[in-house]
C-alpha positions, 0 to 999 in steps of 0.5 A: 555469509549473510547477516542474520539480523538483516534478513529478518528485520524489517524497518518501520513502515514497511508493514504498512507499505506492503498492506497498502500494496496489497489493499491497491492491488484488491482495489484496482482488481474491483475497478477491472471488473467494475469497468469490464461490463461496461466495455462489454455490453453487459448488465452493470454489477451492483452499486457496492462493487463500484464502492471497492474501487475506491480501495486503489485510493485506500491503499495509495494512502496507507502505503503513503502513510508507511513511506512517511514513518520510514522517512521520519525513522530515517531522520531519527536515525540520522539525527541520533547518528549525527548527536554521538 
């Protein structure tokens, strides 16, 4: 039987990691859409589409912040357990 506390609990930073992955994926799709006309020899997209490609970096930073938050929470938990 599963432990109910384990299925619904999210570790600190998990939401940031998931959000960062989604933003990164949107940026990756925008990058593919941006590069496709250059490879196919058609007219390129407007400039703001190139700006959407920057979401890959933003998503990476968001996910990195989530990882750091998760590491910090793990260290706090380890210190608390060692102090008992």
